[in-house]
C-alpha positions as CSV (number, residue, x, y, z in Angstrom):
1,M,-26.9,-99.3,30.3
2,E,-24.3,-100.9,28.0
3,I,-22.8,-104.2,28.9
4,G,-19.6,-105.6,27.4
5,V,-16.2,-107.2,27.8
6,S,-12.6,-106.1,27.8
7,T,-9.4,-108.2,27.5
8,F,-5.7,-107.7,27.4
9,V,-5.2,-110.9,25.3
10,E,-2.8,-112.3,27.9
11,T,-0.5,-115.3,27.3
12,T,0.8,-115.9,30.8
13,P,1.9,-119.4,31.9
14,D,-1.0,-121.8,32.5
15,V,-1.4,-122.1,36.3
16,K,-1.8,-125.9,36.1
17,T,0.7,-127.0,33.5
18,G,3.1,-124.0,33.3
19,E,2.7,-124.1,29.5
20,V,2.5,-120.8,27.6
21,M,0.3,-120.7,24.5
22,S,1.5,-118.9,21.4
23,H,0.5,-115.3,20.7
24,A,-1.1,-116.5,17.5
25,Q,-3.4,-119.0,19.3
26,R,-4.5,-116.4,21.8
27,L,-5.2,-113.9,19.1
28,R,-7.4,-116.4,17.3
29,E,-9.2,-117.2,20.5
30,V,-10.0,-113.6,21.2
31,V,-11.6,-113.1,17.8
32,E,-13.9,-116.0,18.7
33,E,-14.7,-114.3,22.0
34,I,-15.6,-111.1,20.2
35,T,-17.8,-113.0,17.8
36,L,-19.6,-114.8,20.6
37,A,-20.1,-111.5,22.5
38,D,-21.9,-110.1,19.4
39,Q,-24.0,-113.3,19.1
40,V,-25.3,-113.1,22.7
41,G,-26.2,-109.4,22.5
42,L,-23.5,-107.6,24.3
43,D,-22.9,-104.0,23.4
44,V,-19.1,-103.5,23.3
45,F,-15.8,-105.4,23.3
46,G,-12.5,-103.7,24.1
47,V,-8.9,-104.9,23.5
48,G,-6.0,-103.3,25.3
49,E,-2.7,-102.4,23.8
50,H,0.5,-103.8,25.4
51,H,4.1,-104.3,24.3
52,R,5.2,-107.2,26.6
53,K,5.9,-110.8,26.0
54,D,3.0,-111.9,28.1
55,Y,0.4,-109.9,26.1
56,A,-0.5,-110.7,22.5
57,A,-2.3,-107.5,21.3
58,S,0.2,-104.7,20.5
59,S,-2.3,-103.5,17.8
60,P,-5.9,-103.6,19.1
61,A,-7.3,-102.2,15.8
62,M,-5.9,-105.2,13.9
63,V,-7.5,-107.6,16.3
64,L,-10.8,-105.8,16.2
65,A,-10.7,-105.6,12.4
66,A,-10.4,-109.4,12.3
67,A,-13.6,-109.6,14.3
68,A,-15.4,-106.8,12.5
69,S,-16.4,-108.9,9.4
70,Q,-17.6,-111.7,11.7
71,T,-19.9,-109.5,13.8
72,N,-22.9,-107.3,13.1
73,R,-23.8,-105.1,16.0
74,I,-21.2,-105.0,18.8
75,R,-19.1,-101.9,19.2
76,L,-15.3,-102.4,18.9
77,T,-13.0,-100.3,21.0
78,S,-9.4,-100.2,22.2
79,A,-9.0,-100.5,26.0
80,V,-6.8,-98.6,25.9
81,T,-4.7,-97.1,23.1
82,V,-1.5,-95.9,24.7
83,L,-1.7,-92.5,23.0
84,S,1.4,-91.0,24.7
85,S,3.7,-93.3,22.7
86,A,1.6,-93.5,19.5
87,D,1.3,-91.3,16.4
88,P,-2.2,-89.8,16.6
89,V,-2.4,-89.6,12.8
90,R,-1.9,-93.4,12.5
91,V,-4.2,-94.1,15.4
92,F,-7.0,-92.2,13.7
93,Q,-6.3,-93.9,10.4
94,D,-6.4,-97.3,12.0
95,F,-9.6,-96.8,13.8
96,A,-11.2,-94.9,10.8
97,T,-10.3,-98.0,8.8
98,L,-11.9,-100.2,11.4
99,D,-15.0,-98.0,11.4
100,G,-15.3,-98.5,7.7
101,I,-14.9,-102.3,7.9
102,S,-17.4,-102.5,10.7
103,N,-19.8,-100.0,9.2
104,G,-19.6,-97.5,12.0
105,R,-18.9,-99.5,15.2
106,A,-15.3,-98.4,16.1
107,E,-14.3,-96.4,19.1
108,I,-10.9,-95.3,20.5
109,M,-10.3,-95.4,24.3
110,A,-7.2,-93.2,24.8
111,G,-5.1,-93.5,27.9
112,R,-1.6,-93.4,29.3
113,G,-1.5,-97.2,29.8
114,S,-0.4,-99.0,32.9
115,F,3.0,-100.2,31.5
116,I,5.9,-98.2,30.1
117,E,7.5,-100.6,27.6
118,S,6.1,-98.7,24.6
119,F,8.1,-95.5,25.5
120,P,11.6,-96.8,24.9
121,L,10.3,-99.0,22.1
122,F,9.1,-96.0,20.1
123,G,11.8,-93.6,21.3
124,Y,10.0,-91.5,23.9
125,D,11.3,-90.1,27.2
126,L,9.3,-91.0,30.3
127,E,10.1,-87.5,31.6
128,D,7.6,-86.2,29.0
129,Y,4.9,-88.6,30.2
130,D,2.2,-86.1,30.9
131,E,3.1,-83.6,28.2
132,L,3.1,-86.3,25.5
133,F,-0.5,-87.3,26.4
134,D,-1.8,-83.8,26.4
135,E,-0.2,-82.9,23.1
136,K,-1.2,-86.1,21.3
137,L,-4.8,-86.0,22.5
138,E,-5.0,-82.4,21.2
139,L,-3.8,-83.6,17.8
140,L,-6.1,-86.7,17.7
141,L,-9.2,-84.5,18.4
142,K,-8.1,-82.0,15.8
143,I,-7.8,-84.8,13.2
144,R,-11.2,-86.1,14.2
145,D,-12.9,-82.8,13.8
146,S,-11.3,-81.6,10.6
147,E,-10.3,-83.5,7.4
148,K,-7.5,-81.0,6.7
149,V,-5.1,-80.5,9.6
150,T,-2.7,-77.7,10.5
151,W,-0.9,-78.4,13.8
152,K,2.3,-77.8,15.6
153,G,3.6,-79.4,18.8
154,G,6.8,-80.2,20.7
155,H,7.1,-84.0,20.2
156,R,6.0,-84.6,16.6
157,P,6.7,-82.9,13.3
158,E,4.2,-80.2,12.5
159,I,1.4,-80.7,9.9
160,Q,0.6,-78.0,7.4
161,N,-2.9,-78.2,5.9
162,L,-2.7,-82.0,5.1
163,G,-5.6,-84.4,4.8
164,V,-5.9,-87.5,7.0
165,Y,-7.7,-90.5,5.4
166,P,-9.8,-92.5,5.4
167,R,-12.5,-90.6,7.1
168,P,-14.7,-92.7,9.4
169,V,-18.4,-93.7,8.9
170,Q,-19.2,-92.1,12.3
171,N,-19.0,-88.3,12.5
172,P,-17.5,-87.8,15.0
173,L,-15.6,-91.0,15.7
174,P,-16.1,-91.7,19.4
175,I,-13.0,-91.1,21.5
176,W,-13.2,-92.0,25.2
177,I,-10.7,-91.2,27.9
178,G,-9.5,-94.1,30.0
179,S,-8.5,-93.3,33.6
180,G,-7.3,-95.2,36.6
181,G,-9.0,-92.6,38.8
182,N,-6.6,-89.7,38.5
183,Q,-8.5,-86.5,39.3
184,E,-6.6,-84.5,36.6
185,S,-7.6,-87.0,33.8
186,V,-11.2,-87.1,35.0
187,I,-11.4,-83.3,34.9
188,R,-9.7,-83.2,31.5
189,A,-12.3,-85.6,30.1
190,G,-15.1,-83.5,31.5
191,L,-13.7,-80.2,30.1
192,L,-13.3,-81.7,26.7
193,G,-16.8,-83.3,26.7
194,L,-15.4,-86.8,26.1
195,P,-16.9,-90.0,27.6
196,L,-14.9,-91.5,30.4
197,V,-13.9,-95.0,31.4
198,L,-12.7,-95.7,34.9
199,A,-10.5,-98.7,35.8
200,I,-12.3,-99.9,38.9
201,I,-10.1,-102.8,39.8
202,G,-9.5,-102.3,43.6
203,G,-11.0,-100.9,46.7
204,K,-14.7,-100.2,46.8
205,P,-16.4,-99.1,43.6
206,I,-18.6,-96.7,45.6
207,Q,-15.4,-94.6,46.2
208,F,-15.4,-93.7,42.6
209,A,-18.7,-91.8,42.9
210,P,-17.0,-88.5,43.8
211,L,-14.8,-88.8,40.6
212,V,-17.9,-89.2,38.5
213,Q,-19.4,-86.1,40.1
214,L,-16.1,-84.2,39.5
215,Y,-16.2,-85.3,35.8
216,K,-19.8,-84.0,35.4
217,K,-19.0,-80.8,37.2
218,A,-16.1,-80.1,34.8
219,A,-18.3,-80.9,31.9
220,V,-21.0,-78.5,33.0
221,H,-18.3,-75.8,33.6
222,A,-17.2,-76.2,30.0
223,G,-20.8,-76.0,28.7
224,H,-21.3,-79.6,27.7
225,E,-24.6,-81.4,28.0
226,V,-24.0,-83.9,30.8
227,S,-26.9,-86.2,29.8
228,R,-25.1,-87.0,26.6
229,L,-21.9,-88.1,28.3
230,S,-21.2,-91.7,29.2
231,V,-19.2,-93.1,32.1
232,G,-17.8,-96.6,31.8
233,S,-16.3,-99.1,34.2
234,H,-13.5,-101.5,33.4
235,S,-13.8,-104.2,36.1
236,H,-12.3,-107.6,36.6
237,G,-14.7,-110.5,36.9
238,F,-16.0,-113.9,35.9
239,I,-19.4,-115.6,35.7
240,A,-20.3,-119.3,36.1
241,E,-23.5,-121.2,36.9
242,N,-22.9,-120.8,40.7
243,T,-20.9,-118.4,42.7
244,E,-18.4,-120.8,44.3
245,Q,-17.7,-122.4,41.0
246,A,-17.0,-118.9,39.5
247,A,-14.7,-118.0,42.4
248,D,-12.8,-121.3,42.3
249,T,-12.3,-121.1,38.6
250,F,-11.3,-117.5,38.5
251,F,-8.9,-117.3,41.5
252,P,-5.9,-119.3,40.3
253,S,-5.1,-117.3,37.2
254,T,-6.0,-114.0,38.9
255,Q,-3.7,-114.8,41.8
256,A,-0.8,-115.7,39.5
257,C,-1.2,-112.5,37.4
258,M,-1.6,-110.2,40.3
259,N,1.5,-111.6,42.1
260,V,3.6,-111.2,38.9
261,L,2.6,-107.6,38.6
262,G,2.8,-107.2,42.4
263,K,6.4,-108.3,42.4
264,E,7.2,-105.7,39.6
265,R,5.4,-102.9,41.5
266,G,6.0,-103.7,45.1
267,W,2.5,-104.8,46.0
268,G,1.8,-107.2,48.8
269,H,1.1,-110.9,48.2
270,Y,-2.3,-111.6,46.7
271,D,-4.0,-114.5,48.4
272,R,-7.5,-116.1,48.6
273,S,-8.6,-113.8,51.5
274,S,-7.8,-110.7,49.4
275,F,-9.7,-112.2,46.5
276,D,-12.8,-113.2,48.6
277,A,-12.9,-109.7,50.2
278,A,-12.9,-108.1,46.7
279,R,-15.8,-110.3,45.5
280,S,-18.0,-109.1,48.4
281,F,-21.0,-107.0,47.4
282,E,-19.1,-103.8,48.0
283,G,-15.9,-105.1,46.5
284,A,-14.4,-104.5,43.0
285,L,-14.4,-108.1,41.7
286,Y,-17.5,-109.0,39.7
287,V,-17.3,-112.8,40.3
288,G,-20.3,-115.0,40.8
289,D,-23.4,-116.5,39.3
290,P,-25.5,-114.3,36.9
291,E,-27.8,-112.9,39.6
292,T,-24.8,-112.0,41.9
293,V,-23.0,-110.2,39.1
294,A,-26.1,-108.5,37.8
295,Q,-27.0,-107.1,41.2
296,K,-23.4,-105.7,41.6
297,I,-23.6,-104.0,38.2
298,I,-27.0,-102.5,39.1
299,H,-25.6,-101.2,42.4
300,L,-22.7,-99.6,40.4
301,R,-25.1,-97.9,38.1
302,K,-27.4,-96.6,40.8
303,N,-24.7,-95.4,43.2
304,V,-21.7,-94.5,41.1
305,G,-23.3,-93.4,37.9
306,I,-21.7,-95.9,35.5
307,T,-23.6,-96.2,32.2
308,R,-21.3,-98.7,30.5
309,F,-20.0,-101.8,32.3
310,M,-17.1,-103.8,30.8
311,L,-16.3,-107.1,32.4
312,H,-12.5,-107.7,32.1
313,V,-12.1,-111.4,31.5
314,P,-9.8,-113.3,31.7
315,V,-7.2,-112.0,34.2
316,G,-4.1,-114.1,33.4
317,T,-4.5,-117.2,31.3
318,M,-7.7,-119.2,31.6
319,P,-9.1,-122.1,29.4
320,H,-10.8,-120.6,26.4
321,A,-14.0,-122.6,27.0
322,D,-14.3,-121.0,30.5
323,V,-14.0,-117.5,29.1
324,M,-16.5,-118.3,26.3
325,K,-19.0,-119.6,28.9
326,A,-18.6,-116.4,31.0
327,I,-19.2,-114.3,28.0
328,E,-22.3,-116.3,27.1
329,L,-23.7,-115.9,30.6
330,L,-22.9,-112.2,30.6
331,G,-24.9,-111.7,27.4
332,T,-27.8,-114.1,28.0
333,E,-28.3,-114.0,31.8
334,V,-26.6,-110.9,33.3
335,A,-27.3,-108.2,30.7
336,P,-31.1,-108.8,30.5
337,R,-31.4,-108.6,34.2
338,V,-29.4,-105.4,34.4
339,R,-31.2,-103.7,31.5
340,E,-34.6,-104.6,32.8
341,E,-33.9,-103.3,36.3
342,I,-32.1,-100.1,35.2
343,T,-34.9,-99.3,32.7
344,K,-37.4,-99.5,35.5
345,W,-35.2,-97.5,37.8
346,E,-34.6,-94.7,35.3
347,A,-38.3,-94.5,34.5
348,G,-39.0,-94.0,38.2
349,M,-36.3,-91.3,38.5
350,E,-37.8,-89.4,35.6
351,G,-41.0,-89.2,37.4
352,K,-39.4,-87.5,40.4
């Protein structure tokens, strides 16, 4: 069971002062967060790609590379790379470079993304949304699997027997599929034999269990060894010394962020009752003291089949010290509890 962190490197207005930190400051902070995550024994850190004023990381590979030389063991991944509006050649080159700098710790999490700003920015038509992703994923996998590439598609100039460099340390370079729970994307990941990450940020996590089974069924159908495939969860949360402190600290920035997005997307108002319901044992918020969060992650592993859990923190803008403390507790208190319990549980399952 892998435990890690994901972030979108947000620079939203501070809920108390209204001030907005610079992109540069938040980028420097997140490098410190990745470094701490490595020091406390976490397995993976993910940085999401966005192209908005309120997010600082348009280039996750650059952020992760800045942390690579300051870390030793933690895996470094995008969360996600918006592949539909990117050039797969450049994506591969960036992450192969990161893989070299980190000596084999880079990963790509490919997805469509939850925002659309990158499409007009890079000259793509939203009407081609699905076709772009399918075509570019095909090219990315071809580049991963072969040093010399011959390829032709409808949205990018063809490639005729050209090499793509540098080559990564890992062979193959891990490529995950990030999904919000769309059945088509889950089936695609299974058929391709690629590891899957589900954004479990609403409703009840147990409702994602059928999607995990669908993914595994597709993988078996395509002849892949299911035991070698990983299923991850990207889930909002926060950890403090006690549960009420965690909730009171995490709620203000979460509410502010969710209501900004809700206004853009037509969601209802996000209030404390919605927040408290989501942090119940069956809810999708992993907020509480270390024992509370550990038990929810264990429940997710046993009942949904998640083998990698990524705590998404912060949501909105929170004090850097609070985020660092949550990462510390995740690594030193939560992860050991989860690993111990899951190891025992898996040993018992093998005996049945």
